[in-house]
PDB file with SEQRES, HELIX, SHEET and CRYST1 records, atoms N, CA, C and O in Angstrom:
SEQRES   1 A   82  MET VAL ALA ASP ALA LEU ALA ALA SER GLY ALA GLN ARG          
SEQRES   2 A   82  LEU VAL VAL VAL ASP PRO HIS THR ALA ALA ALA ASP ALA          
SEQRES   3 A   82  ARG ALA GLY ILE LEU VAL GLU MET LEU THR ALA VAL PRO          
SEQRES   4 A   82  ALA PRO ALA GLY ALA GLN GLY VAL ALA GLY ASP ALA VAL          
SEQRES   5 A   82  VAL VAL ALA PRO ASP LEU SER ALA VAL ARG LEU ALA GLU          
SEQRES   6 A   82  ARG TYR ALA LEU LEU LEU GLN ARG PRO VAL ALA VAL VAL          
SEQRES   7 A   82  ARG LYS ALA GLY                                              
HELIX    1 AA1 VAL A    2  ALA A    8  1                                   7    
HELIX    2 AA2 ALA A   24  ARG A   27  1                                   4    
HELIX    3 AA3 PRO A   39  ALA A   42  1                                   4    
HELIX    4 AA4 LEU A   58  ALA A   60  5                                   3    
HELIX    5 AA5 VAL A   61  LEU A   71  1                                  11    
SHEET    1 AA1 2 ARG A  13  VAL A  17  0                                        
SHEET    2 AA1 2 LEU A  31  LEU A  35  1                                        
SHEET    1 AA2 2 VAL A  53  ALA A  55  0                                        
SHEET    2 AA2 2 VAL A  75  VAL A  77  1                                        
CRYST1    1.000    1.000    1.000  90.00  90.00  90.00 P 1           1          
ATOM      1  N   MET A   1      16.989  -3.335   8.574  1.00  0.00           N  
ATOM      2  CA  MET A   1      16.086  -2.879   7.623  1.00  0.00           C  
ATOM      3  C   MET A   1      16.644  -2.853   6.217  1.00  0.00           C  
ATOM      4  O   MET A   1      17.842  -2.624   6.050  1.00  0.00           O  
ATOM      5  N   VAL A   2      15.862  -3.068   5.238  1.00  0.00           N  
ATOM      6  CA  VAL A   2      16.293  -3.177   3.851  1.00  0.00           C  
ATOM      7  C   VAL A   2      16.914  -1.874   3.459  1.00  0.00           C  
ATOM      8  O   VAL A   2      17.949  -1.873   2.793  1.00  0.00           O  
ATOM      9  N   ALA A   3      16.343  -0.780   3.834  1.00  0.00           N  
ATOM     10  CA  ALA A   3      16.925   0.596   3.453  1.00  0.00           C  
ATOM     11  C   ALA A   3      18.316   0.758   3.899  1.00  0.00           C  
ATOM     12  O   ALA A   3      19.147   1.293   3.166  1.00  0.00           O  
ATOM     13  N   ASP A   4      18.619   0.294   5.132  1.00  0.00           N  
ATOM     14  CA  ASP A   4      19.967   0.406   5.629  1.00  0.00           C  
ATOM     15  C   ASP A   4      20.933  -0.478   4.855  1.00  0.00           C  
ATOM     16  O   ASP A   4      22.084  -0.094   4.644  1.00  0.00           O  
ATOM     17  N   ALA A   5      20.498  -1.624   4.439  1.00  0.00           N  
ATOM     18  CA  ALA A   5      21.346  -2.549   3.665  1.00  0.00           C  
ATOM     19  C   ALA A   5      21.596  -1.924   2.277  1.00  0.00           C  
ATOM     20  O   ALA A   5      22.692  -2.038   1.728  1.00  0.00           O  
ATOM     21  N   LEU A   6      20.590  -1.280   1.732  1.00  0.00           N  
ATOM     22  CA  LEU A   6      20.760  -0.602   0.403  1.00  0.00           C  
ATOM     23  C   LEU A   6      21.700   0.596   0.580  1.00  0.00           C  
ATOM     24  O   LEU A   6      22.535   0.827  -0.294  1.00  0.00           O  
ATOM     25  N   ALA A   7      21.609   1.316   1.598  1.00  0.00           N  
ATOM     26  CA  ALA A   7      22.492   2.464   1.917  1.00  0.00           C  
ATOM     27  C   ALA A   7      23.889   2.025   2.044  1.00  0.00           C  
ATOM     28  O   ALA A   7      24.806   2.682   1.550  1.00  0.00           O  
ATOM     29  N   ALA A   8      24.081   0.911   2.706  1.00  0.00           N  
ATOM     30  CA  ALA A   8      25.437   0.420   2.914  1.00  0.00           C  
ATOM     31  C   ALA A   8      26.087  -0.042   1.628  1.00  0.00           C  
ATOM     32  O   ALA A   8      27.312  -0.057   1.509  1.00  0.00           O  
ATOM     33  N   SER A   9      25.276  -0.413   0.684  1.00  0.00           N  
ATOM     34  CA  SER A   9      25.745  -0.839  -0.644  1.00  0.00           C  
ATOM     35  C   SER A   9      25.928   0.307  -1.651  1.00  0.00           C  
ATOM     36  O   SER A   9      26.335   0.121  -2.798  1.00  0.00           O  
ATOM     37  N   GLY A  10      25.585   1.548  -1.122  1.00  0.00           N  
ATOM     38  CA  GLY A  10      25.869   2.739  -1.976  1.00  0.00           C  
ATOM     39  C   GLY A  10      24.537   3.405  -2.525  1.00  0.00           C  
ATOM     40  O   GLY A  10      24.600   4.462  -3.152  1.00  0.00           O  
ATOM     41  N   ALA A  11      23.400   2.803  -2.290  1.00  0.00           N  
ATOM     42  CA  ALA A  11      22.166   3.425  -2.725  1.00  0.00           C  
ATOM     43  C   ALA A  11      22.001   4.815  -2.071  1.00  0.00           C  
ATOM     44  O   ALA A  11      22.384   5.058  -0.927  1.00  0.00           O  
ATOM     45  N   GLN A  12      21.421   5.678  -2.858  1.00  0.00           N  
ATOM     46  CA  GLN A  12      21.150   7.054  -2.208  1.00  0.00           C  
ATOM     47  C   GLN A  12      19.666   7.368  -2.155  1.00  0.00           C  
ATOM     48  O   GLN A  12      19.275   8.401  -1.612  1.00  0.00           O  
ATOM     49  N   ARG A  13      18.824   6.490  -2.714  1.00  0.00           N  
ATOM     50  CA  ARG A  13      17.421   6.668  -2.729  1.00  0.00           C  
ATOM     51  C   ARG A  13      16.693   5.393  -2.847  1.00  0.00           C  
ATOM     52  O   ARG A  13      17.166   4.493  -3.541  1.00  0.00           O  
ATOM     53  N   LEU A  14      15.531   5.244  -2.194  1.00  0.00           N  
ATOM     54  CA  LEU A  14      14.687   4.043  -2.208  1.00  0.00           C  
ATOM     55  C   LEU A  14      13.300   4.564  -2.560  1.00  0.00           C  
ATOM     56  O   LEU A  14      12.780   5.512  -1.971  1.00  0.00           O  
ATOM     57  N   VAL A  15      12.715   3.869  -3.581  1.00  0.00           N  
ATOM     58  CA  VAL A  15      11.352   4.116  -4.000  1.00  0.00           C  
ATOM     59  C   VAL A  15      10.459   3.043  -3.484  1.00  0.00           C  
ATOM     60  O   VAL A  15      10.726   1.874  -3.764  1.00  0.00           O  
ATOM     61  N   VAL A  16       9.425   3.335  -2.756  1.00  0.00           N  
ATOM     62  CA  VAL A  16       8.552   2.327  -2.228  1.00  0.00           C  
ATOM     63  C   VAL A  16       7.151   2.587  -2.728  1.00  0.00           C  
ATOM     64  O   VAL A  16       6.675   3.722  -2.690  1.00  0.00           O  
ATOM     65  N   VAL A  17       6.469   1.519  -3.208  1.00  0.00           N  
ATOM     66  CA  VAL A  17       5.128   1.656  -3.725  1.00  0.00           C  
ATOM     67  C   VAL A  17       4.133   1.058  -2.732  1.00  0.00           C  
ATOM     68  O   VAL A  17       4.216  -0.120  -2.385  1.00  0.00           O  
ATOM     69  N   ASP A  18       3.224   1.860  -2.296  1.00  0.00           N  
ATOM     70  CA  ASP A  18       2.155   1.468  -1.374  1.00  0.00           C  
ATOM     71  C   ASP A  18       2.626   0.721  -0.168  1.00  0.00           C  
ATOM     72  O   ASP A  18       2.243  -0.432   0.034  1.00  0.00           O  
ATOM     73  N   PRO A  19       3.431   1.332   0.627  1.00  0.00           N  
ATOM     74  CA  PRO A  19       3.926   0.721   1.830  1.00  0.00           C  
ATOM     75  C   PRO A  19       2.818   0.519   2.842  1.00  0.00           C  
ATOM     76  O   PRO A  19       1.802   1.208   2.755  1.00  0.00           O  
ATOM     77  N   HIS A  20       2.956  -0.389   3.800  1.00  0.00           N  
ATOM     78  CA  HIS A  20       2.000  -0.599   4.833  1.00  0.00           C  
ATOM     79  C   HIS A  20       1.986   0.524   5.807  1.00  0.00           C  
ATOM     80  O   HIS A  20       0.949   0.817   6.402  1.00  0.00           O  
ATOM     81  N   THR A  21       3.117   1.170   5.992  1.00  0.00           N  
ATOM     82  CA  THR A  21       3.223   2.283   7.014  1.00  0.00           C  
ATOM     83  C   THR A  21       4.149   3.429   6.345  1.00  0.00           C  
ATOM     84  O   THR A  21       5.109   3.174   5.619  1.00  0.00           O  
ATOM     85  N   ALA A  22       3.762   4.600   6.662  1.00  0.00           N  
ATOM     86  CA  ALA A  22       4.535   5.752   6.205  1.00  0.00           C  
ATOM     87  C   ALA A  22       5.750   5.979   7.129  1.00  0.00           C  
ATOM     88  O   ALA A  22       6.592   6.834   6.852  1.00  0.00           O  
ATOM     89  N   ALA A  23       5.832   5.210   8.222  1.00  0.00           N  
ATOM     90  CA  ALA A  23       7.004   5.463   9.154  1.00  0.00           C  
ATOM     91  C   ALA A  23       8.254   4.937   8.584  1.00  0.00           C  
ATOM     92  O   ALA A  23       9.304   5.249   9.145  1.00  0.00           O  
ATOM     93  N   ALA A  24       8.284   4.182   7.546  1.00  0.00           N  
ATOM     94  CA  ALA A  24       9.477   3.546   6.999  1.00  0.00           C  
ATOM     95  C   ALA A  24      10.498   4.624   6.674  1.00  0.00           C  
ATOM     96  O   ALA A  24      11.692   4.447   6.915  1.00  0.00           O  
ATOM     97  N   ASP A  25      10.028   5.749   6.123  1.00  0.00           N  
ATOM     98  CA  ASP A  25      11.019   6.813   5.673  1.00  0.00           C  
ATOM     99  C   ASP A  25      11.713   7.403   6.907  1.00  0.00           C  
ATOM    100  O   ASP A  25      12.861   7.834   6.792  1.00  0.00           O  
ATOM    101  N   ALA A  26      11.081   7.442   8.060  1.00  0.00           N  
ATOM    102  CA  ALA A  26      11.656   8.059   9.233  1.00  0.00           C  
ATOM    103  C   ALA A  26      12.798   7.249   9.789  1.00  0.00           C  
ATOM    104  O   ALA A  26      13.691   7.764  10.462  1.00  0.00           O  
ATOM    105  N   ARG A  27      12.744   5.909   9.476  1.00  0.00           N  
ATOM    106  CA  ARG A  27      13.771   4.985  10.031  1.00  0.00           C  
ATOM    107  C   ARG A  27      14.950   4.809   9.030  1.00  0.00           C  
ATOM    108  O   ARG A  27      16.002   4.303   9.422  1.00  0.00           O  
ATOM    109  N   ALA A  28      14.811   5.168   7.908  1.00  0.00           N  
ATOM    110  CA  ALA A  28      15.816   4.894   6.877  1.00  0.00           C  
ATOM    111  C   ALA A  28      16.933   5.894   6.894  1.00  0.00           C  
ATOM    112  O   ALA A  28      16.712   7.067   7.196  1.00  0.00           O  
ATOM    113  N   GLY A  29      18.124   5.461   6.578  1.00  0.00           N  
ATOM    114  CA  GLY A  29      19.232   6.371   6.471  1.00  0.00           C  
ATOM    115  C   GLY A  29      19.395   6.987   5.124  1.00  0.00           C  
ATOM    116  O   GLY A  29      20.359   7.721   4.911  1.00  0.00           O  
ATOM    117  N   ILE A  30      18.537   6.740   4.231  1.00  0.00           N  
ATOM    118  CA  ILE A  30      18.608   7.276   2.914  1.00  0.00           C  
ATOM    119  C   ILE A  30      17.298   7.926   2.539  1.00  0.00           C  
ATOM    120  O   ILE A  30      16.321   7.699   3.253  1.00  0.00           O  
ATOM    121  N   LEU A  31      17.188   8.697   1.507  1.00  0.00           N  
ATOM    122  CA  LEU A  31      15.970   9.312   1.017  1.00  0.00           C  
ATOM    123  C   LEU A  31      15.017   8.187   0.579  1.00  0.00           C  
ATOM    124  O   LEU A  31      15.376   7.305  -0.202  1.00  0.00           O  
ATOM    125  N   VAL A  32      13.794   8.256   1.112  1.00  0.00           N  
ATOM    126  CA  VAL A  32      12.723   7.292   0.673  1.00  0.00           C  
ATOM    127  C   VAL A  32      11.640   8.048   0.100  1.00  0.00           C  
ATOM    128  O   VAL A  32      11.111   8.971   0.720  1.00  0.00           O  
ATOM    129  N   GLU A  33      11.263   7.675  -1.137  1.00  0.00           N  
ATOM    130  CA  GLU A  33      10.188   8.264  -1.806  1.00  0.00           C  
ATOM    131  C   GLU A  33       9.005   7.280  -1.875  1.00  0.00           C  
ATOM    132  O   GLU A  33       9.145   6.178  -2.406  1.00  0.00           O  
ATOM    133  N   MET A  34       7.870   7.674  -1.351  1.00  0.00           N  
ATOM    134  CA  MET A  34       6.738   6.758  -1.324  1.00  0.00           C  
ATOM    135  C   MET A  34       5.725   7.174  -2.465  1.00  0.00           C  
ATOM    136  O   MET A  34       5.300   8.319  -2.613  1.00  0.00           O  
ATOM    137  N   LEU A  35       5.401   6.091  -3.245  1.00  0.00           N  
ATOM    138  CA  LEU A  35       4.463   6.342  -4.364  1.00  0.00           C  
ATOM    139  C   LEU A  35       3.232   5.462  -4.128  1.00  0.00           C  
ATOM    140  O   LEU A  35       3.276   4.541  -3.312  1.00  0.00           O  
ATOM    141  N   THR A  36       2.141   5.741  -4.834  1.00  0.00           N  
ATOM    142  CA  THR A  36       0.905   4.906  -4.723  1.00  0.00           C  
ATOM    143  C   THR A  36       0.587   4.469  -6.194  1.00  0.00           C  
ATOM    144  O   THR A  36       0.746   5.189  -7.180  1.00  0.00           O  
ATOM    145  N   ALA A  37       0.120   3.193  -6.194  1.00  0.00           N  
ATOM    146  CA  ALA A  37      -0.364   2.735  -7.522  1.00  0.00           C  
ATOM    147  C   ALA A  37      -1.884   2.546  -7.472  1.00  0.00           C  
ATOM    148  O   ALA A  37      -2.450   1.888  -8.345  1.00  0.00           O  
ATOM    149  N   VAL A  38      -2.526   3.095  -6.497  1.00  0.00           N  
ATOM    150  CA  VAL A  38      -3.919   2.924  -6.325  1.00  0.00           C  
ATOM    151  C   VAL A  38      -4.732   3.459  -7.508  1.00  0.00           C  
ATOM    152  O   VAL A  38      -5.634   2.759  -7.969  1.00  0.00           O  
ATOM    153  N   PRO A  39      -4.468   4.624  -8.006  1.00  0.00           N  
ATOM    154  CA  PRO A  39      -5.295   5.163  -9.137  1.00  0.00           C  
ATOM    155  C   PRO A  39      -5.250   4.270 -10.360  1.00  0.00           C  
ATOM    156  O   PRO A  39      -6.271   4.135 -11.035  1.00  0.00           O  
ATOM    157  N   ALA A  40      -4.113   3.648 -10.688  1.00  0.00           N  
ATOM    158  CA  ALA A  40      -4.036   2.846 -11.895  1.00  0.00           C  
ATOM    159  C   ALA A  40      -5.046   1.691 -11.940  1.00  0.00           C  
ATOM    160  O   ALA A  40      -5.861   1.667 -12.862  1.00  0.00           O  
ATOM    161  N   PRO A  41      -5.043   0.740 -11.011  1.00  0.00           N  
ATOM    162  CA  PRO A  41      -6.018  -0.353 -11.083  1.00  0.00           C  
ATOM    163  C   PRO A  41      -7.424   0.141 -10.749  1.00  0.00           C  
ATOM    164  O   PRO A  41      -8.389  -0.421 -11.265  1.00  0.00           O  
ATOM    165  N   ALA A  42      -7.583   1.159  -9.916  1.00  0.00           N  
ATOM    166  CA  ALA A  42      -8.906   1.637  -9.635  1.00  0.00           C  
ATOM    167  C   ALA A  42      -9.596   2.258 -10.812  1.00  0.00           C  
ATOM    168  O   ALA A  42     -10.821   2.370 -10.847  1.00  0.00           O  
ATOM    169  N   GLY A  43      -8.782   2.673 -11.803  1.00  0.00           N  
ATOM    170  CA  GLY A  43      -9.404   3.257 -13.054  1.00  0.00           C  
ATOM    171  C   GLY A  43      -9.674   2.125 -14.164  1.00  0.00           C  
ATOM    172  O   GLY A  43     -10.127   2.390 -15.278  1.00  0.00           O  
ATOM    173  N   ALA A  44      -9.368   0.934 -13.760  1.00  0.00           N  
ATOM    174  CA  ALA A  44      -9.609  -0.129 -14.816  1.00  0.00           C  
ATOM    175  C   ALA A  44     -11.104  -0.306 -15.018  1.00  0.00           C  
ATOM    176  O   ALA A  44     -11.929  -0.076 -14.133  1.00  0.00           O  
ATOM    177  N   GLN A  45     -11.399  -0.728 -16.240  1.00  0.00           N  
ATOM    178  CA  GLN A  45     -12.782  -1.056 -16.566  1.00  0.00           C  
ATOM    179  C   GLN A  45     -13.158  -2.491 -16.213  1.00  0.00           C  
ATOM    180  O   GLN A  45     -12.284  -3.340 -16.040  1.00  0.00           O  
ATOM    181  N   GLY A  46     -14.384  -2.745 -16.111  1.00  0.00           N  
ATOM    182  CA  GLY A  46     -14.863  -4.113 -15.889  1.00  0.00           C  
ATOM    183  C   GLY A  46     -15.016  -4.568 -14.461  1.00  0.00           C  
ATOM    184  O   GLY A  46     -15.026  -5.771 -14.200  1.00  0.00           O  
ATOM    185  N   VAL A  47     -15.137  -3.645 -13.527  1.00  0.00           N  
ATOM    186  CA  VAL A  47     -15.378  -4.031 -12.118  1.00  0.00           C  
ATOM    187  C   VAL A  47     -16.808  -4.328 -11.972  1.00  0.00           C  
ATOM    188  O   VAL A  47     -17.690  -3.526 -12.281  1.00  0.00           O  
ATOM    189  N   ALA A  48     -17.029  -5.571 -11.465  1.00  0.00           N  
ATOM    190  CA  ALA A  48     -18.445  -6.020 -11.397  1.00  0.00           C  
ATOM    191  C   ALA A  48     -19.274  -5.156 -10.398  1.00  0.00           C  
ATOM    192  O   ALA A  48     -18.722  -4.627  -9.433  1.00  0.00           O  
ATOM    193  N   GLY A  49     -20.533  -5.030 -10.629  1.00  0.00           N  
ATOM    194  CA  GLY A  49     -21.398  -4.222  -9.826  1.00  0.00           C  
ATOM    195  C   GLY A  49     -21.540  -4.672  -8.351  1.00  0.00           C  
ATOM    196  O   GLY A  49     -21.822  -3.895  -7.438  1.00  0.00           O  
ATOM    197  N   ASP A  50     -21.316  -6.014  -8.201  1.00  0.00           N  
ATOM    198  CA  ASP A  50     -21.380  -6.550  -6.807  1.00  0.00           C  
ATOM    199  C   ASP A  50     -20.032  -6.802  -6.145  1.00  0.00           C  
ATOM    200  O   ASP A  50     -19.933  -7.503  -5.138  1.00  0.00           O  
ATOM    201  N   ALA A  51     -18.971  -6.195  -6.754  1.00  0.00           N  
ATOM    202  CA  ALA A  51     -17.648  -6.397  -6.255  1.00  0.00           C  
ATOM    203  C   ALA A  51     -17.450  -5.722  -4.823  1.00  0.00           C  
ATOM    204  O   ALA A  51     -18.083  -4.717  -4.500  1.00  0.00           O  
ATOM    205  N   VAL A  52     -16.561  -6.324  -4.023  1.00  0.00           N  
ATOM    206  CA  VAL A  52     -16.197  -5.843  -2.751  1.00  0.00           C  
ATOM    207  C   VAL A  52     -14.745  -5.820  -2.629  1.00  0.00           C  
ATOM    208  O   VAL A  52     -14.090  -6.785  -3.022  1.00  0.00           O  
ATOM    209  N   VAL A  53     -14.162  -4.739  -2.088  1.00  0.00           N  
ATOM    210  CA  VAL A  53     -12.692  -4.635  -1.907  1.00  0.00           C  
ATOM    211  C   VAL A  53     -12.419  -5.290  -0.508  1.00  0.00           C  
ATOM    212  O   VAL A  53     -13.042  -4.935   0.492  1.00  0.00           O  
ATOM    213  N   VAL A  54     -11.480  -6.238  -0.490  1.00  0.00           N  
ATOM    214  CA  VAL A  54     -11.209  -7.026   0.634  1.00  0.00           C  
ATOM    215  C   VAL A  54      -9.792  -6.636   1.148  1.00  0.00           C  
ATOM    216  O   VAL A  54      -8.811  -6.675   0.406  1.00  0.00           O  
ATOM    217  N   ALA A  55      -9.731  -6.252   2.472  1.00  0.00           N  
ATOM    218  CA  ALA A  55      -8.400  -6.126   3.138  1.00  0.00           C  
ATOM    219  C   ALA A  55      -8.036  -7.421   3.764  1.00  0.00           C  
ATOM    220  O   ALA A  55      -8.756  -7.894   4.644  1.00  0.00           O  
ATOM    221  N   PRO A  56      -6.923  -8.043   3.346  1.00  0.00           N  
ATOM    222  CA  PRO A  56      -6.611  -9.422   3.878  1.00  0.00           C  
ATOM    223  C   PRO A  56      -6.184  -9.437   5.335  1.00  0.00           C  
ATOM    224  O   PRO A  56      -6.101 -10.508   5.936  1.00  0.00           O  
ATOM    225  N   ASP A  57      -5.903  -8.243   5.937  1.00  0.00           N  
ATOM    226  CA  ASP A  57      -5.566  -8.216   7.339  1.00  0.00           C  
ATOM    227  C   ASP A  57      -5.699  -6.744   7.797  1.00  0.00           C  
ATOM    228  O   ASP A  57      -5.900  -5.864   6.960  1.00  0.00           O  
ATOM    229  N   LEU A  58      -5.594  -6.474   9.065  1.00  0.00           N  
ATOM    230  CA  LEU A  58      -5.881  -5.140   9.573  1.00  0.00           C  
ATOM    231  C   LEU A  58      -4.828  -4.089   9.089  1.00  0.00           C  
ATOM    232  O   LEU A  58      -5.126  -2.895   9.068  1.00  0.00           O  
ATOM    233  N   SER A  59      -3.684  -4.503   8.730  1.00  0.00           N  
ATOM    234  CA  SER A  59      -2.680  -3.526   8.240  1.00  0.00           C  
ATOM    235  C   SER A  59      -2.975  -3.121   6.902  1.00  0.00           C  
ATOM    236  O   SER A  59      -2.382  -2.134   6.468  1.00  0.00           O  
ATOM    237  N   ALA A  60      -3.850  -3.763   6.129  1.00  0.00           N  
ATOM    238  CA  ALA A  60      -4.197  -3.355   4.754  1.00  0.00           C  
ATOM    239  C   ALA A  60      -5.514  -2.583   4.713  1.00  0.00           C  
ATOM    240  O   ALA A  60      -5.998  -2.296   3.618  1.00  0.00           O  
ATOM    241  N   VAL A  61      -6.093  -2.247   5.803  1.00  0.00           N  
ATOM    242  CA  VAL A  61      -7.450  -1.623   5.755  1.00  0.00           C  
ATOM    243  C   VAL A  61      -7.387  -0.231   5.080  1.00  0.00           C  
ATOM    244  O   VAL A  61      -8.254   0.069   4.259  1.00  0.00           O  
ATOM    245  N   ARG A  62      -6.406   0.618   5.391  1.00  0.00           N  
ATOM    246  CA  ARG A  62      -6.299   1.897   4.772  1.00  0.00           C  
ATOM    247  C   ARG A  62      -6.199   1.870   3.286  1.00  0.00           C  
ATOM    248  O   ARG A  62      -6.848   2.637   2.575  1.00  0.00           O  
ATOM    249  N   LEU A  63      -5.356   0.953   2.823  1.00  0.00           N  
ATOM    250  CA  LEU A  63      -5.211   0.831   1.345  1.00  0.00           C  
ATOM    251  C   LEU A  63      -6.533   0.268   0.719  1.00  0.00           C  
ATOM    252  O   LEU A  63      -6.953   0.721  -0.345  1.00  0.00           O  
ATOM    253  N   ALA A  64      -7.139  -0.667   1.359  1.00  0.00           N  
ATOM    254  CA  ALA A  64      -8.434  -1.169   0.830  1.00  0.00           C  
ATOM    255  C   ALA A  64      -9.465  -0.091   0.771  1.00  0.00           C  
ATOM    256  O   ALA A  64     -10.240  -0.007  -0.182  1.00  0.00           O  
ATOM    257  N   GLU A  65      -9.482   0.762   1.817  1.00  0.00           N  
ATOM    258  CA  GLU A  65     -10.435   1.847   1.833  1.00  0.00           C  
ATOM    259  C   GLU A  65     -10.201   2.852   0.675  1.00  0.00           C  
ATOM    260  O   GLU A  65     -11.147   3.383   0.094  1.00  0.00           O  
ATOM    261  N   ARG A  66      -8.877   3.097   0.357  1.00  0.00           N  
ATOM    262  CA  ARG A  66      -8.611   3.984  -0.743  1.00  0.00           C  
ATOM    263  C   ARG A  66      -9.064   3.408  -2.079  1.00  0.00           C  
ATOM    264  O   ARG A  66      -9.582   4.129  -2.932  1.00  0.00           O  
ATOM    265  N   TYR A  67      -8.864   2.104  -2.255  1.00  0.00           N  
ATOM    266  CA  TYR A  67      -9.338   1.473  -3.478  1.00  0.00           C  
ATOM    267  C   TYR A  67     -10.882   1.549  -3.482  1.00  0.00           C  
ATOM    268  O   TYR A  67     -11.442   1.928  -4.511  1.00  0.00           O  
ATOM    269  N   ALA A  68     -11.581   1.218  -2.419  1.00  0.00           N  
ATOM    270  CA  ALA A  68     -13.013   1.173  -2.320  1.00  0.00           C  
ATOM    271  C   ALA A  68     -13.573   2.546  -2.666  1.00  0.00           C  
ATOM    272  O   ALA A  68     -14.569   2.641  -3.383  1.00  0.00           O  
ATOM    273  N   LEU A  69     -12.951   3.603  -2.171  1.00  0.00           N  
ATOM    274  CA  LEU A  69     -13.435   4.939  -2.441  1.00  0.00           C  
ATOM    275  C   LEU A  69     -13.412   5.272  -3.904  1.00  0.00           C  
ATOM    276  O   LEU A  69     -14.367   5.826  -4.449  1.00  0.00           O  
ATOM    277  N   LEU A  70     -12.249   4.910  -4.574  1.00  0.00           N  
ATOM    278  CA  LEU A  70     -12.151   5.184  -5.960  1.00  0.00           C  
ATOM    279  C   LEU A  70     -13.021   4.316  -6.823  1.00  0.00           C  
ATOM    280  O   LEU A  70     -13.474   4.760  -7.878  1.00  0.00           O  
ATOM    281  N   LEU A  71     -13.264   3.125  -6.423  1.00  0.00           N  
ATOM    282  CA  LEU A  71     -14.111   2.153  -7.106  1.00  0.00           C  
ATOM    283  C   LEU A  71     -15.585   2.282  -6.691  1.00  0.00           C  
ATOM    284  O   LEU A  71     -16.437   1.655  -7.320  1.00  0.00           O  
ATOM    285  N   GLN A  72     -15.907   3.046  -5.688  1.00  0.00           N  
ATOM    286  CA  GLN A  72     -17.229   3.192  -5.148  1.00  0.00           C  
ATOM    287  C   GLN A  72     -17.809   1.812  -4.822  1.00  0.00           C  
ATOM    288  O   GLN A  72     -18.894   1.439  -5.266  1.00  0.00           O  
ATOM    289  N   ARG A  73     -17.058   1.103  -4.052  1.00  0.00           N  
ATOM    290  CA  ARG A  73     -17.460  -0.238  -3.570  1.00  0.00           C  
ATOM    291  C   ARG A  73     -17.298  -0.389  -2.097  1.00  0.00           C  
ATOM    292  O   ARG A  73     -16.530   0.351  -1.483  1.00  0.00           O  
ATOM    293  N   PRO A  74     -17.982  -1.305  -1.514  1.00  0.00           N  
ATOM    294  CA  PRO A  74     -17.849  -1.587  -0.038  1.00  0.00           C  
ATOM    295  C   PRO A  74     -16.554  -2.239   0.290  1.00  0.00           C  
ATOM    296  O   PRO A  74     -15.911  -2.815  -0.588  1.00  0.00           O  
ATOM    297  N   VAL A  75     -16.142  -2.168   1.538  1.00  0.00           N  
ATOM    298  CA  VAL A  75     -14.938  -2.817   2.043  1.00  0.00           C  
ATOM    299  C   VAL A  75     -15.272  -3.892   2.993  1.00  0.00           C  
ATOM    300  O   VAL A  75     -16.173  -3.756   3.820  1.00  0.00           O  
ATOM    301  N   ALA A  76     -14.507  -5.037   2.878  1.00  0.00           N  
ATOM    302  CA  ALA A  76     -14.581  -6.111   3.837  1.00  0.00           C  
ATOM    303  C   ALA A  76     -13.230  -6.313   4.484  1.00  0.00           C  
ATOM    304  O   ALA A  76     -12.226  -6.192   3.781  1.00  0.00           O  
ATOM    305  N   VAL A  77     -13.129  -6.591   5.679  1.00  0.00           N  
ATOM    306  CA  VAL A  77     -11.862  -6.780   6.397  1.00  0.00           C  
ATOM    307  C   VAL A  77     -11.763  -8.181   6.969  1.00  0.00           C  
ATOM    308  O   VAL A  77     -12.672  -8.620   7.673  1.00  0.00           O  
ATOM    309  N   VAL A  78     -10.715  -8.873   6.693  1.00  0.00           N  
ATOM    310  CA  VAL A  78     -10.434 -10.202   7.246  1.00  0.00           C  
ATOM    311  C   VAL A  78      -9.652  -9.951   8.539  1.00  0.00           C  
ATOM    312  O   VAL A  78      -8.575  -9.353   8.533  1.00  0.00           O  
ATOM    313  N   ARG A  79     -10.211 -10.412   9.609  1.00  0.00           N  
ATOM    314  CA  ARG A  79      -9.528 -10.337  10.936  1.00  0.00           C  
ATOM    315  C   ARG A  79      -9.121 -11.714  11.298  1.00  0.00           C  
ATOM    316  O   ARG A  79      -9.933 -12.597  11.575  1.00  0.00           O  
ATOM    317  N   LYS A  80      -7.802 -11.874  11.286  1.00  0.00           N  
ATOM    318  CA  LYS A  80      -7.212 -13.174  11.582  1.00  0.00           C  
ATOM    319  C   LYS A  80      -7.234 -13.473  13.047  1.00  0.00           C  
ATOM    320  O   LYS A  80      -6.810 -12.669  13.878  1.00  0.00           O  
ATOM    321  N   ALA A  81      -7.735 -14.644  13.352  1.00  0.00           N  
ATOM    322  CA  ALA A  81      -7.739 -15.042  14.787  1.00  0.00           C  
ATOM    323  C   ALA A  81      -6.360 -15.594  15.162  1.00  0.00           C  
ATOM    324  O   ALA A  81      -5.756 -16.316  14.369  1.00  0.00           O  
ATOM    325  N   GLY A  82      -5.895 -15.295  16.257  1.00  0.00           N  
ATOM    326  CA  GLY A  82      -4.592 -15.767  16.525  1.00  0.00           C  
ATOM    327  C   GLY A  82      -4.243 -15.851  17.984  1.00  0.00           C  
ATOM    328  O   GLY A  82      -3.131 -16.250  18.331  1.00  0.00           O  
TER     329      GLY A  82                                                      
END                                                                             
C-alpha cells in the first residue's frame, strides 16, 4: 500500500482527497486524514439545467450522489460489463 511506503520513508501523515473507500485509514500504519473537495466544484456557477452527474463505475456512485445532491441534479451510473 502507498501509505506503508510513505511511512517507511519517514512520513507521519497522509492526506487523501475523496478516496473511493474510507477503509484506507484502517489499513495504514500512519495517520490518514480524509478530506473532500465536493463542495468546491459543486458551488461553481454555470451548471446547465439539463446536466446529469455521472458515476463512471459502481465504486464512484457515492461520490456522484454527493455531487448530485449539492447540484440538485439527477445521477446516472455506468455499469461496466465484464
